[in-house]
N, C-alpha and C positions, 0 to 999 in steps of 0.2 A: 504494499499499499503506499501511496505517496505520503511522505512525512508532512505533517501539519505542525506549524510553528506559530507560537504567540509570543512575542518578545515586547516587553514593557520598556518604553523610553525612559531612562533615568532622569531626564530633564523635565519630565511631565510635573506640573504643580499639584501636588496632593494636599489635601486637608489632613494634616498629620495627626490630629486629635482623633478623627473619626476613624482613621486607618488603623491607629494603634488600638483603639477600642474594638473594632471588628476583629482585629487579629488576636487580641487577647481573649475574646469570646470563643473564636474558632479554635484556639490553642487548647480549650478545654477537652476537646475531642482527641481521642487517643490515636485514631488513624491520622488526623491532621497533624498531630504533634509529631509522629513518627516520620512522616513526609518532610516536615520542616527541619527536623533535627539532623537529617541526612544531607541537607543542603548547606554547603560552606558558604554561607552569606550572613552578614550581620542583619540583626532584626530590622534595622532602619531600611535595608533594601527589601527583605522579605514581606513586610507589611504592605508593599505595593502590589503583592501578587496574591493577597488574601482570597479574594475571589476565585481566581484560577486554581489555587491550591485546594480550596474547598470543593471544587468540581472533581478535582482528582480523588479526593478522599471519598467522595460519594461513589465513584466508579470502582475504587479498591474495596469498599465495603460490598458492593454488588458481587465482585469476584469472590469474596470470602465464602459465600454460601451457594455459589454457582456449581451445579453438577456436571453440566456439559455446555457445548457451545449453543445449543439449541435454546438454552434458558437465559442466554446473555441478555442483560437489561441496560448495558451501556450504550453510549450514543453510536458507536460504531461496533458492529457485532464482531466479537472475536478479538477486540482491541481495549486496552485501558489507556486512559489520558494521564500521563505523567511526566513530571518535570526533570530536566537536567541542565547542568551548567556548560555553557559553550562560550569561551572567551569572556567570562564573568558576566554573561547575559543568561537569565533563566529562561530556558526554552522548554515549551510543553508540546509533546509529541504523542502520537498514537503508537503504542507497543503492543504487540501481538502477545495475548495471554497463553497460558499452557496449553489450553484445548486448540487454539488456533495453530500454535507451533506443531502439536501432534498431528493435526489434520493436514497441515502443509507437508509433513514429513510422510505421511501415509501416502499423499496424492502426487508425490514428487516423480513417481514412475510415469505419470501422464505426460510428462515432458518427452518421453520416448514414443508416445503413441501420435500419429497423425490420423486425424479422422477427416473425410471429405463427404460433406451432405450426410452426416450421421447424427442421430440426437446425442447430445452432450452426455446424457445418462449412461450411454454404451462405455464411457470411460470408467465407470464405477463398477461394471461387470466383473463378477469374482467367481472363481471355481468353488469357493467355500459357501456361496450363496445360491448356487443352481439347485433346482429340486429334483429329487431323485425318486419320487413316489410314482412315476410313470415308467414302467419296465421298457417301454419301447424307446425310450431315450438312452438306457444304459449302454448300449452298444456305441454310441456316439461319445458319452462321457468317459468310457474306458479308453476309446480310441485316443481321445484327446490328452487324458491323464498320462497314457504311455508316451504319447509325442512330446509332452513337456518334459518327462524324464529323459528321453532319449536326446532331446535337443540341447538340454542342459549339460549332458555329457559329450557333447560334440558329435554325437552319432548322425551320420547322414540318412535323412529320412524325408518321405514324400509329405506333401500337404494333403489336403482333403477336398473332395467335391462332395458337398453335403446337400442332398436334395430331400424334399419332404413337402408335407401340407403347409398351408398358412398358419401362422401363429404358434408353431410347435417349439419355437426358441432356437432356431438354427443360429441366427446371426449372434444372439447373446452367448451361447456355448463357445463359439469360435472366439468372440471378443473376450470371453472370460479367460480362455487359453492365452490368447495374445497379451492380455494385461498381466498374467502371472510372469510371463517372460520378459515383459517390459520393466518389471520390478527387478529382474536380474540384469538389466542394462540393455536389452536388445531393442533395436529400433524396429517398430512396426507401423504398418499403414491399413487403415480399415476404410474402404471406398464403397459408397453406395453408387453402383455402377450406372444406372440409367441417368441419375442427375449430374453424375461426374462427366458422362459424355455430352450431355447437353451444355453444360458450362464450358466444357473444353472446346466445343464447337463454336459457340457464341463468343468466347473470349480468350482466344488463344494468345494471351498477353505473355510478357516475360514472367509475370507471377505464376500464372498457370502453367506455363512450360516448366517453371521450377517444381510445381506440384507433380505435374505428369513425371518428370524424371525422378522425384523422390519416391513416387508410387512405384515406378518400374524398378527401383534399386532397393527398395526396403528389405531389410533381412527377412521380415515376414509380412506377407501381404493377403488380406481378404479381399476379394472382388465379391461384394454382396449384391444379391438378387440379379444374378446374370440371367438373361433370358426375358427380363421384363423390358428390355430397351427395344426400340425399333431398329431392326438390322439395316445397316447401310454398308456399301463396299468400304467406305471410309473407316468407319468405327470397327469393323470386323478385321480389315486387313491392316490398316494404318495404325490403329490404336491397340486393339487387343492382340493382333498378330505380333506387333512390336514388343509389347510387354511380355507375352509368353516366350518369345524367341530369346529375349534377354535373360529371363529367369531359368530358362532351360540351360543356356550356355554358362550361367553362373551358379548353378545348382541352388537356387534360392526357393525356399518352401513357399507354396502358393496355395491358397485356399479359396473355395467358391461355395457361396451358398445360392440355391436356386429352387423354384418350385417346379423345375423341368427336370426330367431324367436327361442322362447323357445323350440318349437317342433323340429325344424331344428338342434337346439344345441344338444338335446337329442340323435338324429340320428347320429350326428357327433361324439358325445362322445362314442356311443355304439360300434363302430367298427362293426366286422362281426360275433362275436360269441354270444351265448345266455348269458353267464355270463357277457359279456360287457354290454349287454342291461339292466340287473339287476343293475350294478354298475352306469351306466349312469343315469338310473331313480333315483337312491339314490342321485346323484349329482344334478339332476335337482329339486328334492324335496327340497334339501338344499337352492338352489337358489330361489325358490319360497318363501321358509320360510324367507329369508332375504331381499326380494326385492318386490317393485311394479314394474308392466310391463308396458311400454309405447312404442308403435311403432311410430316413427317420419319419414314420408316420406315427405322430403322437397327438395327444390332446391339444386343442386350439384354445389357448389361454388368453387371447385378445377378445373373447367374447364378453 
Protein backbone atom coordinates (compact mmCIF):
# COMPACT_ATOMS: atom_id res chain seq x y z
CA UNK A 1 0.00 0.00 0.00
CA UNK A 2 1.13 3.54 -0.74
CA UNK A 3 2.46 5.12 2.43
CA UNK A 4 0.26 7.82 3.88
CA UNK A 5 2.02 10.56 5.85
CA UNK A 6 0.90 13.49 7.95
CA UNK A 7 3.61 15.87 9.07
CA UNK A 8 2.92 18.73 11.41
CA UNK A 9 4.76 21.96 10.65
CA UNK A 10 6.59 23.03 13.81
CA UNK A 11 6.16 26.68 12.83
CA UNK A 12 2.38 26.45 13.18
CA UNK A 13 1.04 28.66 16.02
CA UNK A 14 -0.68 26.49 18.59
CA UNK A 15 -2.69 27.42 21.66
CA UNK A 16 -0.20 25.94 24.10
CA UNK A 17 -2.56 25.80 27.08
CA UNK A 18 -5.30 23.93 25.27
CA UNK A 19 -2.82 21.60 23.62
CA UNK A 20 -1.19 20.72 26.94
CA UNK A 21 -4.58 20.17 28.56
CA UNK A 22 -5.71 17.83 25.77
CA UNK A 23 -2.42 15.98 25.83
CA UNK A 24 -2.49 15.45 29.60
CA UNK A 25 -6.05 14.15 29.39
CA UNK A 26 -5.17 11.75 26.57
CA UNK A 27 -2.04 10.62 28.47
CA UNK A 28 -4.27 8.99 31.07
CA UNK A 29 -5.01 6.29 28.49
CA UNK A 30 -2.45 3.45 28.66
CA UNK A 31 -2.33 2.86 24.91
CA UNK A 32 -1.79 6.56 24.20
CA UNK A 33 0.89 6.64 26.90
CA UNK A 34 2.74 3.62 25.45
CA UNK A 35 2.84 5.22 22.01
CA UNK A 36 4.11 8.54 23.34
CA UNK A 37 6.78 6.94 25.54
CA UNK A 38 8.33 5.28 22.50
CA UNK A 39 8.73 8.57 20.63
CA UNK A 40 11.98 10.38 21.33
CA UNK A 41 10.62 13.90 21.23
CA UNK A 42 10.08 16.42 24.04
CA UNK A 43 6.57 16.92 25.35
CA UNK A 44 6.47 20.42 23.86
CA UNK A 45 6.68 18.84 20.43
CA UNK A 46 4.46 15.84 21.12
CA UNK A 47 1.48 17.92 22.26
CA UNK A 48 1.15 19.22 18.70
CA UNK A 49 0.32 15.67 17.57
CA UNK A 50 -2.21 14.79 20.27
CA UNK A 51 -5.16 14.27 17.94
CA UNK A 52 -3.23 12.06 15.51
CA UNK A 53 -1.72 9.99 18.32
CA UNK A 54 -5.22 9.49 19.72
CA UNK A 55 -6.26 8.14 16.32
CA UNK A 56 -3.36 5.70 16.50
CA UNK A 57 -4.32 4.54 19.97
CA UNK A 58 -7.89 3.84 18.83
CA UNK A 59 -6.63 1.69 15.97
CA UNK A 60 -4.19 -0.18 18.23
CA UNK A 61 -7.04 -0.97 20.61
CA UNK A 62 -9.04 -2.31 17.70
CA UNK A 63 -6.11 -4.61 16.91
CA UNK A 64 -5.88 -5.97 20.45
CA UNK A 65 -9.17 -7.87 20.23
CA UNK A 66 -9.13 -8.61 16.49
CA UNK A 67 -9.29 -12.32 15.60
CA UNK A 68 -8.74 -12.08 11.83
CA UNK A 69 -8.53 -9.58 9.02
CA UNK A 70 -12.25 -9.93 8.26
CA UNK A 71 -13.02 -8.38 11.67
CA UNK A 72 -10.77 -5.36 11.13
CA UNK A 73 -12.37 -2.11 12.35
CA UNK A 74 -9.57 0.22 11.32
CA UNK A 75 -9.81 2.91 8.65
CA UNK A 76 -7.81 0.82 6.18
CA UNK A 77 -8.50 -2.92 6.45
CA UNK A 78 -5.42 -4.85 7.51
CA UNK A 79 -3.43 -1.76 8.49
CA UNK A 80 -2.86 0.24 11.67
CA UNK A 81 -2.14 3.96 11.76
CA UNK A 82 1.17 4.47 13.58
CA UNK A 83 3.84 7.17 14.11
CA UNK A 84 7.56 7.12 13.46
CA UNK A 85 10.36 9.69 13.48
CA UNK A 86 11.87 10.76 10.17
CA UNK A 87 14.50 13.49 10.31
CA UNK A 88 13.01 14.87 13.53
CA UNK A 89 9.52 14.98 12.02
CA UNK A 90 6.80 12.76 13.39
CA UNK A 91 5.32 10.85 10.44
CA UNK A 92 2.09 8.87 10.57
CA UNK A 93 1.83 5.88 8.23
CA UNK A 94 -0.38 2.86 7.64
CA UNK A 95 1.50 -0.27 8.77
CA UNK A 96 0.34 -3.78 7.83
CA UNK A 97 -0.96 -5.79 10.79
CA UNK A 98 0.08 -9.38 11.53
CA UNK A 99 -2.96 -10.78 9.73
CA UNK A 100 -2.28 -8.71 6.63
CA UNK A 101 1.37 -9.77 6.62
CA UNK A 102 0.36 -13.41 6.96
CA UNK A 103 -2.13 -13.07 4.11
CA UNK A 104 0.45 -11.40 1.88
CA UNK A 105 2.91 -14.19 2.62
CA UNK A 106 0.33 -16.86 1.88
CA UNK A 107 -0.56 -15.19 -1.43
CA UNK A 108 2.99 -14.40 -2.55
CA UNK A 109 2.83 -17.38 -4.91
CA UNK A 110 0.23 -15.53 -6.98
CA UNK A 111 3.07 -13.46 -8.43
CA UNK A 112 4.05 -16.67 -10.23
CA UNK A 113 0.59 -17.12 -11.77
CA UNK A 114 -0.42 -15.32 -14.94
CA UNK A 115 -4.15 -15.40 -15.65
CA UNK A 116 -5.73 -14.15 -18.86
CA UNK A 117 -9.47 -13.46 -18.78
CA UNK A 118 -9.99 -15.73 -15.80
CA UNK A 119 -11.84 -14.83 -12.56
CA UNK A 120 -9.42 -13.71 -9.84
CA UNK A 121 -10.91 -16.33 -7.52
CA UNK A 122 -9.01 -18.93 -9.53
CA UNK A 123 -5.84 -17.64 -7.87
CA UNK A 124 -7.12 -19.03 -4.56
CA UNK A 125 -7.81 -22.53 -5.90
CA UNK A 126 -6.15 -25.06 -3.63
CA UNK A 127 -5.73 -28.83 -3.62
CA UNK A 128 -6.63 -28.93 0.07
CA UNK A 129 -10.01 -27.31 -0.65
CA UNK A 130 -11.18 -29.51 -3.50
CA UNK A 131 -14.19 -31.69 -2.74
CA UNK A 132 -13.74 -35.44 -2.97
CA UNK A 133 -17.29 -36.63 -2.26
CA UNK A 134 -17.94 -37.31 -5.95
CA UNK A 135 -16.17 -40.55 -6.94
CA UNK A 136 -16.23 -39.50 -10.60
CA UNK A 137 -13.63 -36.83 -9.79
CA UNK A 138 -11.19 -39.15 -8.04
CA UNK A 139 -9.29 -40.30 -11.15
CA UNK A 140 -8.52 -36.68 -12.05
CA UNK A 141 -7.55 -35.74 -8.49
CA UNK A 142 -5.22 -38.75 -8.26
CA UNK A 143 -3.64 -37.90 -11.63
CA UNK A 144 -3.02 -34.27 -10.60
CA UNK A 145 -1.61 -35.28 -7.21
CA UNK A 146 0.81 -37.65 -8.92
CA UNK A 147 1.75 -34.98 -11.45
CA UNK A 148 2.65 -32.53 -8.66
CA UNK A 149 4.95 -35.08 -7.02
CA UNK A 150 6.64 -36.02 -10.29
CA UNK A 151 7.08 -32.41 -11.38
CA UNK A 152 8.59 -31.40 -8.05
CA UNK A 153 11.09 -34.23 -8.43
CA UNK A 154 12.04 -32.99 -11.89
CA UNK A 155 10.59 -36.03 -13.62
CA UNK A 156 9.53 -35.44 -17.22
CA UNK A 157 5.77 -35.90 -17.52
CA UNK A 158 2.90 -35.06 -19.84
CA UNK A 159 0.19 -32.53 -19.24
CA UNK A 160 -3.52 -33.34 -19.25
CA UNK A 161 -6.41 -33.03 -21.67
CA UNK A 162 -9.38 -32.94 -19.29
CA UNK A 163 -12.80 -33.18 -20.85
CA UNK A 164 -16.18 -33.46 -19.20
CA UNK A 165 -19.57 -31.92 -18.60
CA UNK A 166 -20.31 -28.31 -17.67
CA UNK A 167 -19.75 -27.29 -14.06
CA UNK A 168 -17.89 -30.40 -12.87
CA UNK A 169 -14.85 -28.42 -11.74
CA UNK A 170 -12.31 -29.11 -14.50
CA UNK A 171 -10.74 -25.64 -14.44
CA UNK A 172 -10.64 -25.40 -10.65
CA UNK A 173 -8.86 -28.74 -10.32
CA UNK A 174 -6.10 -27.86 -12.78
CA UNK A 175 -5.75 -24.36 -11.32
CA UNK A 176 -5.38 -25.87 -7.84
CA UNK A 177 -2.59 -28.08 -9.15
CA UNK A 178 -0.88 -25.10 -10.78
CA UNK A 179 -1.15 -22.97 -7.64
CA UNK A 180 0.52 -25.68 -5.58
CA UNK A 181 3.48 -25.63 -7.97
CA UNK A 182 3.49 -21.82 -8.09
CA UNK A 183 4.11 -21.95 -4.34
CA UNK A 184 7.31 -23.81 -5.21
CA UNK A 185 8.37 -20.99 -7.51
CA UNK A 186 7.11 -22.36 -10.84
CA UNK A 187 5.83 -19.84 -13.39
CA UNK A 188 2.40 -20.84 -14.64
CA UNK A 189 -0.21 -19.42 -17.02
CA UNK A 190 -3.98 -20.00 -17.06
CA UNK A 191 -5.70 -18.71 -20.19
CA UNK A 192 -9.41 -18.63 -20.99
CA UNK A 193 -8.91 -19.53 -24.61
CA UNK A 194 -11.95 -18.02 -26.43
CA UNK A 195 -11.50 -14.56 -24.88
CA UNK A 196 -7.72 -14.76 -25.21
CA UNK A 197 -8.12 -15.23 -28.98
CA UNK A 198 -10.62 -12.41 -29.28
CA UNK A 199 -8.37 -9.93 -27.47
CA UNK A 200 -5.33 -11.12 -29.37
CA UNK A 201 -7.05 -10.57 -32.69
CA UNK A 202 -8.48 -7.16 -31.78
CA UNK A 203 -5.41 -5.76 -30.09
CA UNK A 204 -2.13 -7.38 -31.12
CA UNK A 205 -0.19 -4.59 -29.43
CA UNK A 206 3.26 -4.90 -27.90
CA UNK A 207 1.63 -5.60 -24.51
CA UNK A 208 -0.46 -8.43 -25.87
CA UNK A 209 2.44 -9.81 -27.88
CA UNK A 210 4.24 -9.98 -24.56
CA UNK A 211 1.32 -11.89 -23.01
CA UNK A 212 1.25 -14.24 -26.00
CA UNK A 213 4.96 -14.99 -25.60
CA UNK A 214 4.64 -15.49 -21.83
CA UNK A 215 1.74 -17.86 -22.48
CA UNK A 216 3.69 -19.80 -25.06
CA UNK A 217 6.78 -20.07 -22.84
CA UNK A 218 5.21 -20.59 -19.40
CA UNK A 219 6.63 -23.51 -17.42
CA UNK A 220 3.07 -24.79 -17.04
CA UNK A 221 0.18 -23.75 -19.27
CA UNK A 222 -3.56 -24.33 -19.04
CA UNK A 223 -5.58 -23.57 -22.16
CA UNK A 224 -9.04 -23.42 -20.65
CA UNK A 225 -12.25 -24.23 -22.53
CA UNK A 226 -10.66 -25.05 -25.86
CA UNK A 227 -13.34 -25.83 -28.41
CA UNK A 228 -15.62 -23.02 -27.25
CA UNK A 229 -13.98 -20.59 -29.69
CA UNK A 230 -14.95 -20.04 -33.32
CA UNK A 231 -12.34 -21.79 -35.45
CA UNK A 232 -10.46 -19.79 -38.06
CA UNK A 233 -7.34 -20.62 -40.02
CA UNK A 234 -5.56 -17.85 -38.10
CA UNK A 235 -6.32 -18.98 -34.57
CA UNK A 236 -5.86 -22.67 -35.39
CA UNK A 237 -2.62 -22.45 -37.37
CA UNK A 238 -0.92 -19.22 -36.28
CA UNK A 239 -1.88 -19.15 -32.61
CA UNK A 240 -2.67 -22.64 -31.33
CA UNK A 241 -0.28 -24.35 -33.73
CA UNK A 242 2.56 -22.00 -32.81
CA UNK A 243 2.00 -22.46 -29.07
CA UNK A 244 1.86 -26.24 -29.31
CA UNK A 245 4.89 -26.53 -31.57
CA UNK A 246 7.00 -24.46 -29.19
CA UNK A 247 5.88 -26.41 -26.15
CA UNK A 248 6.58 -29.73 -27.87
CA UNK A 249 10.10 -28.61 -28.75
CA UNK A 250 10.79 -27.37 -25.21
CA UNK A 251 9.01 -30.27 -23.44
CA UNK A 252 6.78 -27.90 -21.47
CA UNK A 253 3.76 -29.48 -19.73
CA UNK A 254 0.54 -28.26 -21.32
CA UNK A 255 -2.98 -28.72 -20.00
CA UNK A 256 -6.37 -28.33 -21.67
CA UNK A 257 -9.92 -28.28 -20.35
CA UNK A 258 -12.82 -28.74 -22.72
CA UNK A 259 -16.42 -29.84 -23.01
CA UNK A 260 -15.38 -31.64 -26.20
CA UNK A 261 -13.69 -35.00 -26.51
CA UNK A 262 -10.46 -35.20 -28.50
CA UNK A 263 -12.40 -36.52 -31.50
CA UNK A 264 -15.01 -33.75 -31.22
CA UNK A 265 -12.23 -31.15 -30.94
CA UNK A 266 -10.66 -32.47 -34.13
CA UNK A 267 -13.96 -31.99 -35.95
CA UNK A 268 -14.35 -28.54 -34.43
CA UNK A 269 -10.90 -27.42 -35.57
CA UNK A 270 -11.26 -28.86 -39.06
CA UNK A 271 -13.89 -26.54 -40.42
CA UNK A 272 -15.49 -27.58 -43.70
CA UNK A 273 -12.59 -27.90 -46.17
CA UNK A 274 -10.26 -30.85 -46.73
CA UNK A 275 -7.13 -28.81 -45.99
CA UNK A 276 -8.63 -27.85 -42.63
CA UNK A 277 -9.06 -31.51 -41.77
CA UNK A 278 -5.37 -32.15 -42.40
CA UNK A 279 -4.30 -29.18 -40.28
CA UNK A 280 -6.73 -30.14 -37.54
CA UNK A 281 -5.27 -33.64 -37.46
CA UNK A 282 -1.80 -32.09 -37.05
CA UNK A 283 -3.02 -30.02 -34.08
CA UNK A 284 -4.65 -33.06 -32.47
CA UNK A 285 -1.47 -35.10 -32.83
CA UNK A 286 0.43 -32.38 -31.00
CA UNK A 287 -2.16 -32.36 -28.22
CA UNK A 288 -1.95 -36.15 -27.89
CA UNK A 289 1.83 -35.93 -27.78
CA UNK A 290 1.65 -33.36 -24.98
CA UNK A 291 -1.10 -34.84 -22.82
CA UNK A 292 -2.79 -37.73 -21.13
CA UNK A 293 -6.55 -37.82 -21.68
CA UNK A 294 -9.15 -38.05 -18.90
CA UNK A 295 -12.90 -37.75 -19.25
CA UNK A 296 -14.57 -36.53 -16.04
CA UNK A 297 -18.36 -36.69 -15.90
CA UNK A 298 -19.31 -35.41 -12.46
CA UNK A 299 -21.96 -33.43 -10.67
CA UNK A 300 -22.64 -29.95 -12.06
CA UNK A 301 -22.19 -27.68 -9.02
CA UNK A 302 -22.98 -24.50 -10.90
CA UNK A 303 -26.69 -25.22 -10.59
